[in-house]
C-alpha positions in Angstrom: -37.1 42.5 -174.5 -37.7 38.9 -174.4 -38.3 37.5 -178.0 -37.3 40.7 -179.6 -33.6 40.7 -180.4 -31.9 43.8 -179.1 -30.2 46.0 -182.2 -26.8 45.5 -182.9 -25.4 49.0 -181.9 -21.8 48.0 -181.9 -20.4 50.3 -184.8 -16.9 51.6 -186.0 -14.9 53.9 -183.9 -15.8 57.1 -185.9 -19.4 56.6 -184.7 -18.2 58.3 -181.5 -18.2 61.5 -183.4 -21.9 62.3 -183.0 -22.1 66.2 -184.0 -25.7 67.1 -182.3 -28.1 69.8 -183.6 -31.5 70.1 -182.3 -33.1 66.8 -182.1 -30.2 64.6 -181.2 -29.5 60.9 -182.7 -32.1 58.8 -181.2 -33.9 56.9 -183.9 -37.4 57.8 -182.5 -36.9 61.4 -182.4 -35.2 61.5 -186.0 -38.2 59.8 -187.7 -40.8 61.8 -185.6 -39.0 65.1 -186.6 -40.7 65.1 -189.6 -44.1 65.1 -188.1 -43.0 67.9 -185.7 -41.6 69.9 -188.4 -38.8 71.1 -186.5 -35.0 70.2 -185.6 -34.5 68.2 -188.8 -30.9 69.3 -189.1 -29.9 67.0 -186.5 -31.0 63.9 -188.7 -28.4 64.8 -191.2 -25.0 65.5 -189.3 -26.0 63.3 -186.7 -25.3 59.8 -187.1 -28.3 57.5 -187.4 -28.7 54.8 -184.7 -27.2 51.6 -186.2 -28.7 48.1 -185.9 -28.6 44.6 -187.4 -29.8 44.8 -191.0 -29.6 43.6 -194.4 -28.3 44.9 -197.4 -29.7 43.8 -200.8 -27.4 45.1 -203.8 -29.0 46.3 -206.9 -25.7 45.8 -208.4 -22.5 43.3 -207.9 -20.9 44.0 -204.9 -17.9 46.3 -205.3 -14.4 44.6 -204.6 -12.4 45.5 -201.4 -9.6 47.0 -202.8 -6.6 48.9 -200.9 -5.5 50.6 -203.8 -7.1 54.1 -202.9 -10.8 54.4 -202.8 -12.7 55.5 -205.7 -16.1 55.4 -206.9 -16.8 53.8 -210.5 -19.1 55.9 -212.4 -20.0 53.1 -215.0 -21.4 51.0 -212.1 -25.1 51.2 -211.2 -25.9 52.5 -207.7 -26.6 49.9 -205.0 -29.6 50.3 -203.0 -29.8 49.1 -199.6 -32.8 46.8 -198.9 -36.0 49.0 -198.2 -34.3 52.2 -199.3 -35.3 54.4 -202.1 -31.8 55.9 -202.0 -28.7 54.5 -203.6 -25.3 55.0 -204.2 -21.9 53.6 -205.5 -19.8 53.3 -202.7 -16.1 53.8 -202.7 -13.9 50.7 -203.4 -12.8 49.6 -200.0 -16.4 49.7 -198.7 -18.8 46.7 -198.4 -22.5 46.5 -197.6 -22.9 46.8 -193.7 -24.8 44.5 -191.5 -25.3 47.3 -188.8 -26.9 50.0 -190.7 -28.5 51.0 -194.1 -25.2 51.8 -196.0 -21.6 50.6 -196.3 -18.5 50.2 -194.1 -14.7 49.7 -194.3 -14.1 47.7 -191.0 -10.6 47.6 -191.5 -10.1 51.5 -191.6 -13.2 52.3 -189.8 -14.8 54.5 -192.7 -18.7 54.5 -192.5 -21.2 55.6 -195.3 -24.8 55.8 -193.9 -28.0 56.3 -196.0 -31.3 57.8 -194.7 -34.4 59.2 -196.2 -36.8 62.1 -194.7 -40.1 63.3 -195.2 -40.1 65.7 -198.6 -41.5 68.4 -196.3 -38.2 68.5 -194.4 -35.8 69.7 -197.2 -36.2 73.5 -196.8 -36.1 73.4 -193.0 -32.9 71.2 -192.6 -31.3 73.4 -195.6 -31.8 76.4 -193.3 -29.9 74.7 -190.5 -26.7 74.2 -192.7 -25.4 78.1 -192.5 -21.6 78.4 -191.5 -23.0 80.3 -188.4 -25.3 77.4 -187.1 -22.8 74.7 -187.8 -19.9 76.5 -185.9 -22.5 77.0 -183.2 -22.6 73.2 -182.7 -19.0 72.6 -182.7 -18.3 72.0 -186.7 -15.4 73.6 -188.7 -16.6 74.0 -192.2 -14.4 72.9 -194.8 -16.6 72.2 -197.9 -20.2 73.9 -198.6 -21.6 73.9 -201.8 -24.5 72.7 -204.4 -23.9 69.8 -206.5 -26.1 68.7 -209.9 -26.9 65.1 -209.6 -28.5 62.7 -212.1 -32.0 62.5 -210.3 -31.9 66.1 -208.8 -29.5 68.2 -206.7 -27.8 68.1 -203.4 -26.1 70.3 -200.7 -22.5 69.0 -199.7 -21.0 69.6 -196.6 -17.6 68.5 -195.1 -16.6 69.5 -191.8 -14.4 68.7 -188.6 -15.1 68.4 -185.1 -13.7 71.1 -182.8 -13.1 70.9 -179.1 -11.3 67.6 -178.7 -13.7 65.3 -180.7 -12.2 62.4 -182.5 -10.2 63.4 -185.5 -12.7 62.5 -188.5 -13.9 64.3 -191.6 -17.6 64.0 -191.9 -18.9 64.6 -195.7 -22.9 65.0 -195.5 -25.1 65.4 -198.3 -28.6 66.6 -198.3 -30.1 65.9 -201.7 -33.6 66.6 -203.4 -34.1 63.5 -205.7 -37.7 64.3 -207.0 -40.0 63.1 -204.4 -37.1 61.5 -202.3 -35.1 63.4 -199.5 -31.7 61.7 -199.2 -29.4 62.2 -196.5 -26.0 60.5 -196.7 -23.0 60.8 -194.2 -19.5 59.5 -194.9 -17.1 59.3 -192.0 -13.2 59.5 -192.6 -10.8 59.2 -189.8 -7.6 60.9 -190.2 -5.9 57.4 -190.5 -7.8 56.7 -193.6 -7.7 60.0 -195.5 -4.9 58.7 -197.8 -7.3 55.8 -198.7 -10.2 57.8 -199.3 -9.0 61.1 -201.3 -11.4 64.2 -201.6 -11.6 63.6 -205.3 -13.0 59.9 -204.6 -15.1 61.2 -202.1 -16.9 63.7 -204.5 -17.4 61.2 -207.4 -19.2 59.0 -204.7 -21.7 61.5 -203.8 -22.2 62.3 -207.5 -23.4 58.7 -207.9 -26.3 59.2 -205.6 -29.8 58.3 -206.9 -33.2 57.2 -206.4 -35.6 54.7 -207.2 -39.2 53.7 -207.0 -40.7 52.7 -203.7 -39.9 49.4 -202.2 -42.5 46.8 -201.6 -43.9 46.3 -198.1 -42.4 43.1 -198.3 -38.9 44.1 -198.6 -39.3 46.8 -195.9 -40.6 44.6 -193.5 -38.0 42.2 -194.0 -35.6 44.7 -192.3 -37.2 44.3 -189.1 -36.3 42.2 -185.9 -40.1 41.5 -185.5 -43.2 40.7 -187.7 -46.2 42.7 -188.0 -48.8 40.3 -188.1 -51.6 42.7 -188.9 -51.6 45.9 -190.8 -55.2 46.9 -190.5 -55.2 49.0 -193.6 -52.1 50.7 -192.9 -49.0 50.6 -195.3 -45.1 51.1 -194.7 -43.7 54.3 -195.2 -40.0 53.5 -193.9 -38.3 51.0 -192.0 -35.1 50.5 -190.4 -33.1 47.3 -189.3 -33.0 49.1 -185.8 -36.4 48.1 -185.6 -38.4 51.4 -186.3 -41.2 51.3 -188.9 -43.4 54.2 -189.8 -46.9 53.5 -191.2 -49.4 55.7 -192.5 -53.1 55.0 -193.7 -53.9 56.8 -196.9 -52.6 57.4 -200.5 -49.9 60.2 -199.6 -46.3 59.3 -198.6 -46.5 61.5 -195.5 -46.3 61.1 -192.0 -48.3 64.2 -191.2 -51.2 63.4 -189.2 -53.1 66.3 -190.2 -53.3 64.6 -193.7 -53.8 61.2 -192.7 -53.4 58.6 -189.7 -49.9 57.8 -188.6 -48.1 55.3 -186.4 -44.6 54.7 -185.3 -43.3 51.2 -184.1 -40.0 51.3 -182.5 -37.6 49.3 -180.2 -35.8 51.3 -177.6 -33.2 50.2 -175.2 -33.6 50.9 -171.4 -33.7 49.5 -168.0 -37.2 47.7 -167.1 -39.2 50.1 -164.6 -40.8 49.0 -161.2 -44.5 48.5 -161.4 -44.8 52.1 -159.7 -42.2 53.5 -162.3 -44.0 52.7 -165.6 -46.1 55.6 -166.0 -43.3 57.8 -165.1 -40.9 56.0 -167.4 -44.1 55.9 -170.2 -44.3 59.8 -170.1 -40.6 60.3 -170.6 -40.6 58.1 -173.7 -43.5 59.9 -175.0 -41.8 63.2 -174.1 -38.8 62.3 -176.3 -41.1 62.2 -179.3 -43.4 65.2 -178.7 -43.0 67.6 -176.0 -45.4 66.9 -173.0 -46.3 70.8 -172.9 -48.2 70.3 -176.1 -50.5 67.1 -174.9 -53.3 67.1 -172.7 -53.4 63.7 -171.3 -57.0 62.2 -171.2 -56.4 58.6 -170.1 -53.5 56.8 -168.8 -53.2 53.2 -167.1 -51.4 49.7 -167.4 -51.6 47.7 -170.4 -50.1 44.3 -171.6 -49.4 43.5 -175.0 -46.4 41.5 -176.8 -46.7 39.3 -173.8 -45.3 41.9 -171.6 -46.5 44.6 -169.0 -46.6 47.9 -170.1 -48.3 51.3 -169.9 -50.7 53.4 -172.1 -51.0 57.3 -172.5 -53.9 58.8 -174.6 -54.2 62.3 -175.5 -54.9 65.3 -177.4 -53.1 68.0 -179.2 -53.0 70.4 -182.2 -51.5 70.9 -185.2 -48.6 73.5 -184.9 -49.4 75.2 -188.3 -53.2 75.1 -188.6 -54.5 74.3 -185.1 -56.2 71.1 -186.2 -57.2 68.9 -183.2 -55.3 65.6 -183.0 -55.6 62.8 -180.9 -52.7 60.4 -179.8 -52.0 57.2 -178.3 -48.3 55.7 -177.0 -48.1 52.4 -176.1 -44.7 50.9 -174.6 -44.2 47.5 -173.4 -41.2 47.0 -171.0 -38.7 44.2 -171.3 -35.5 43.4 -169.5 -33.3 45.6 -171.8 -35.5 46.3 -174.6 -39.0 48.1 -174.8 -41.3 47.9 -177.7 -42.9 51.4 -178.5 -45.8 52.5 -180.4 -46.9 56.1 -181.0 -50.1 56.6 -183.0 -51.3 60.2 -183.8 -54.6 61.2 -186.3 -57.2 63.8 -186.4 -59.8 63.8 -183.9 -62.4 64.0 -186.3 -61.4 60.2 -187.5 -59.9 58.9 -184.1 -62.6 56.6 -183.0 -62.2 54.6 -186.3 -58.5 55.0 -186.6 -57.5 53.8 -182.8 -58.9 50.1 -183.0 -56.8 49.5 -186.3 -54.0 50.8 -184.4 -54.4 48.5 -181.7 -54.9 45.6 -183.8 -51.3 46.5 -185.5 -50.0 46.6 -181.9 -51.4 43.1 -180.8 -50.4 41.5 -184.1 -46.5 42.1 -183.5 -44.4 39.1 -183.1 -40.9 38.2 -182.7 -39.3 36.4 -186.0 
């Protein structure tokens, strides 16, 4: 949308291998999968959406060397800006400006880092069986448990079947204390000599966690400003314009525990005035199945200096049946839309909704 820069989605050619499990790769669906408590495996084997961002190394940048990639155990992990997860990347890889992680632009090798909600670990791990992965078109080469400095991890290497690009995907799901790390390394066949298996294993062994970054550090990733937090605080932020907020002491996106708000940029064509409600319902359906939502109010709204649409509704927590209320706002731009999704317990909704609205109205382009 005008004034809000579109995320840079140009990525290395290896990104064309996007192995899909339930939930797919859409950034909004990936972060909301923790709220829905289902389909979380897609966040690990599917390449995260990429966007222009910043990397703030916690250690000196690693030299670009063509003498065979190898992690340097003596070095300290490098933490992408806004991330609690760090790693010593292989030689030959430098911080990426397109996503949280590192890349070798010459050989088209990418290493992407993500964080999931702590509640998701066991659900994701259950998806990583040979039968499940084979069902979704992956030939398993490696599947083993790894002991890490700050915890443990499940390491998987696989190759796509069915004519997908020739690439080996290394993925680790790690439990690092209170942090759940997802790291994916894509190595095309043309780069296998420069990135041998032994060096890749050493890289994953350096995976580590740090304390929670400040709100200022996480907000610096976003292509827009949040002028008002209204008592909410940042859970996670991504350079593609996705930010998760909560209101309460726990680091959780689960609305049954405390209010949750998602702000995200999403691409798409601008609908006509007659099509806006349909487009808004479709966008909400990509976050939460509409069959679970009872719509209580819907209508046009204007924010971020653009025409948009509002949907309010009610649902219930899938496990405990607690009544929940939700709101979905979307402002339509030429090729980029600003989307907000807020949800909280119905018994606190009257106090929460005005605060979410204040956050919405405080969003400004950088």
